[in-house]
C-alpha positions, -999 to +999 in steps of 0.1 A: +645+456-282+630+484-306+633+521-304+598+535-301+586+569-312+552+584-295+535+614-308+525+634-277+494+655-284+487+686-267+458+711-267+459+744-250+490+737-230+477+704-217+488+668-227+461+646-237+455+615-216+453+595-245+489+603-256+500+593-221+485+558-227+503+557-259+534+565-242+531+540-216+523+513-244+554+525-261+576+520-230+563+485-226+570+478-263+606+491-264+617+464-238+647+484-229+651+505-261+648+541-264+614+556-261+612+591-279+584+614-273+577+642-298+558+671-285+549+699-311+534+733-305+535+738-268+535+726-232+574+722-233+574+729-196+557+695-192+583+677-214+606+664-186+575+651-168+571+627-195+599+605-182+575+590-153+554+577-182+583+560-199+599+585-223+638+584-223+638+614-245+615+643-256+620+662-288+601+697-285+592+718-314+578+750-299+574+774-327+544+797-325+533+788-359+528+751-347+505+760-318+477+746-339+476+714-361+496+718-394+494+683-411+523+688-435+547+702-410+537+678-381+541+648-405+575+662-416+587+666-380+575+633-367+592+616-398+623+635-393+628+624-356+618+588-364+645+586-388+671+604-366+662+579-337+660+548-359+625+542-346+608+509-356+575+515-339+556+548-340+525+551-318+498+578-319+466+581-300+436+576-321+422+610-319+411+631-347+446+646-350+462+612-345+442+596-373+450+623-398+487+623-388+495+586-388+489+578-424+509+608-434+537+596-414+534+562-427+534+572-463+568+592-458+582+562-441+570+535-462+554+520-431+525+497-426+497+515-406+470+503-382+444+524-368+423+523-338+442+493-322+427+478-290+458+456-284+493+459-296+521+433-289+553+419-305+550+382-317+579+364-333+596+396-346+564+409-359+542+437-344+507+423-339+477+447-335+440+438-329+412+463-338+373+461-342+358+453-375+324+452-391+312+480-367+323+462-339+308+426-347+345+411-350+380+417-341+407+418-368+441+407-360+468+424-381+506+416-383+528+443-395+558+431-414+572+464-427+604+477-412+589+506-395+553+503-380+528+530-373+498+523-349+470+545-334+457+531-303+423+537-291+416+561-262+406+547-227+417+513-238+454+510-223+466+519-189+486+549-180+518+538-163+535+568-144+557+545-123+590+551-145+617+568-122+640+583-148+636+618-158+636+624-196+662+641-217+646+671-232+658+685-267+643+718-278+646+721-316+653+755-332+632+744-362+615+771-381+586+761-406+589+768-442+561+782-461+553+748-478+553+733-443+520+754-437+499+750-464+473+737-442+468+746-407+441+747-381+435+784-375+414+779-343+402+753-319+368+763-300+360+743-270+327+742-252+336+759-220+333+737-188+322+706-208+343+673-209+351+660-242+330+627-248+359+609-264+381+613-232+356+612-204+355+580-179+318+581-177+294+590-207+256+595-204+242+596-238+207+604-250+187+594-282+154+602-299+136+584-270+142+616-249+122+635-272+125+671-286+143+694-260+124+724-274+090+708-264+079+679-245+115+664-240+131+695-223+130+682-188+143+647-200+174+664-214+177+685-184+177+652-163+201+636-187+227+665-182+221+665-143+228+628-142+260+634-162+270+663-136+262+640-105+286+611-120+313+637-133+308+625-168+302+638-204+269+641-224+268+620-257+241+617-283+231+595-310+232+604-347+195+609-350+197+634-321+225+654-338+208+650-371+176+667-357+199+695-343+189+687-307+225+682-295+258+695-311+280+673-334+308+672-309+287+649-286+278+624-312+288+590-304+289+564-333+306+552-364+302+587-382+307+605-348+332+599-319+343+564-307+344+563-269+357+536-245+346+551-210+344+531-178+307+535-177+285+542-205+245+548-199+225+548-229+190+566-224+164+562-252+188+549-276+176+519-295+209+507-305+216+510-343+247+495-357+263+528-364+259+538-327+272+504-314+302+510-333+311+540-314+305+525-278+306+488-277+341+487-262+328+506-231+337+487-199+303+486-183+272+495-205+239+504-189+207+508-213+175+524-205+147+519-230+110+514-227+112+487-255+123+453-240+134+441-274+157+472-285+190+461-298+209+481-272+200+454-247+219+428-264+253+446-256+243+461-224+258+448-191+227+461-172+193+470-188+164+488-172+129+485-191+112+519-185+108+553-197+134+580-193+107+599-175+105+573-148+139+563-146+162+592-150+151+611-117+155+579-098+189+573-109+199+608-101+187+607-064+203+571-061+236+583-075+237+616-053+234+593-023+263+570-034+285+603-044+278+620-010+288+587+009+324+588-011 
């Protein structure tokens, strides 16, 4: 039995699904111990509802200056609550914020840190985590022996359990940030209106250089890609080559230097399958690859492969998926 602390991330008053996955995992690891959620900067009206995901207590810091991420302040507050609640395990979602915050908290607590875990469990008194290594070619198993353990978990890799019946105790702190707490702060977060975040979507349709320049002969291909994503209710992703060519925004880049995704369905269109791209999507539940080169590396990781040009395949997929969606 261990007390577990979970950092619950919110953006624009909405709690991120990846944090609910972390909270559900925390309740499993606690085995009857306390599960304390820390909610900073907003969405306090949702705090009591976190009980159904396993939280026994929610500590809310709702100061207006904490509406956006402030690394020093956030690390200070998570550390403070961890000490007060005697938390031995600290979980965060492996988002951009979680990956930045975890080592800061670990350093303050003298804790061992594992990032981007795909499995977390207790074995013989140790916390054992697994994560991908060597660009997804191997899985590393790491045993944390420190008194306090900090782990970020990969989004879309752990189930959300909303079957807990007890409401969480909510404690709203009167904390006021000090000047030294706000040395670094995110001033503004701008989201693309109406677009799903590729890192959180259940379905991702990604395009590579094989779709060609959208400002020239590839215009129809990219329109078809977006139409397919729309039909499936998914997000549009892109390879690094496409982003480097300024065909698509960096927010859509999937790969080692972009976003790591683990959707239920990943459709790679005109993507050869470079190692850095595979590192960002190899953990997808089902991978479909479309490429005119039958020897493209992407086919080695794909569950289903279609050898053909995107000009031929995408319009057919759109029509077939429309039929399927209309019958559901």
